C-alpha positions as CSV (number, residue, x, y, z in Angstrom):
1,X,-121.6,131.9,-210.6
2,X,-119.8,129.0,-211.0
3,X,-115.9,129.6,-210.5
4,X,-115.1,126.6,-212.3
5,X,-116.0,125.1,-216.0
6,X,-114.2,122.6,-218.0
7,X,-114.5,122.6,-221.7
8,X,-113.7,119.8,-223.3
9,X,-116.4,118.1,-224.8
10,X,-118.0,116.0,-222.6
11,X,-121.4,117.9,-222.4
12,X,-120.7,118.4,-218.4
13,X,-119.6,121.5,-217.8
14,X,-118.6,122.9,-221.1
15,X,-119.8,126.3,-220.8
16,X,-119.8,129.1,-218.6
17,X,-122.3,131.1,-218.3
18,X,-124.1,134.1,-216.0
19,X,-126.5,132.5,-212.9
20,X,-129.1,135.8,-212.4
21,X,-132.6,136.4,-211.0
22,X,-133.3,138.8,-213.7
23,X,-135.1,136.9,-216.2
24,X,-136.3,139.5,-218.6
25,X,-133.3,142.7,-218.3
26,X,-134.0,145.9,-220.1
27,X,-129.6,145.6,-220.8
28,X,-127.5,142.7,-220.5
29,X,-123.7,142.2,-221.3
30,X,-121.0,139.6,-219.8
31,X,-117.5,140.0,-220.4
32,X,-114.6,137.3,-220.5
33,X,-110.8,138.7,-219.1
34,X,-107.8,137.2,-219.3
35,X,-104.9,137.8,-216.6
36,X,-103.7,141.2,-218.7
37,X,-106.8,143.0,-219.2
38,X,-107.8,141.7,-222.8
39,X,-111.3,141.3,-223.5
40,X,-111.9,137.6,-224.7
41,X,-115.2,137.4,-225.0
42,X,-118.5,140.0,-224.4
43,X,-121.9,138.3,-224.9
44,X,-125.7,141.0,-224.5
45,X,-127.5,138.1,-225.1
46,X,-127.9,135.9,-221.1
47,X,-128.6,132.9,-223.3
48,X,-125.3,133.3,-224.7
49,X,-122.5,131.3,-222.8
50,X,-118.6,131.4,-223.2
51,X,-117.4,127.8,-224.1
52,X,-113.2,128.6,-223.5
53,X,-112.6,128.6,-227.6
54,X,-109.1,129.3,-228.2
55,X,-108.3,129.6,-224.0
56,X,-105.5,127.9,-222.3
57,X,-105.8,126.5,-218.5
58,X,-106.4,128.9,-216.1
59,X,-107.9,131.9,-214.1
60,X,-110.6,134.3,-216.1
61,X,-111.8,137.6,-214.6
62,X,-115.3,138.0,-215.7
63,X,-117.8,141.1,-215.4
64,X,-121.5,141.2,-215.3
65,X,-123.9,144.1,-215.4
66,X,-127.6,144.0,-216.0
67,X,-130.9,146.4,-216.1
68,X,-133.6,144.8,-214.5
69,X,-137.3,145.3,-215.8
70,X,-137.7,147.8,-213.2
71,X,-134.0,149.4,-214.5
72,X,-132.2,149.5,-211.4
73,X,-128.4,148.6,-212.2
74,X,-126.5,145.6,-211.0
75,X,-122.5,144.6,-211.7
76,X,-120.9,142.1,-210.3
77,X,-117.3,141.7,-211.0
78,X,-115.5,137.4,-210.1
79,X,-113.4,135.2,-212.0
80,X,-113.8,131.6,-212.9
81,X,-110.9,128.7,-213.9
82,X,-110.7,127.5,-216.6
83,X,-109.8,123.5,-216.3
84,X,-108.5,121.1,-220.0
């Protein structure tokens, strides 16, 4: 996963999305939280990314939950820095 992104409209690094080797997950959930634990973004599609809309520069927590084609569950948690 990238650890920073810059949603400034220049066409480079404007969105944040998970990078995974699971190509066709049976279930998928990607969430972004602020430092107080408020959920800012949720997606059930691997093709949808967070654009940082209405978020200020800072560090945000992400959580990714996937169930692969064999039914195995994968969960990852980390952080990303949004730079304006």
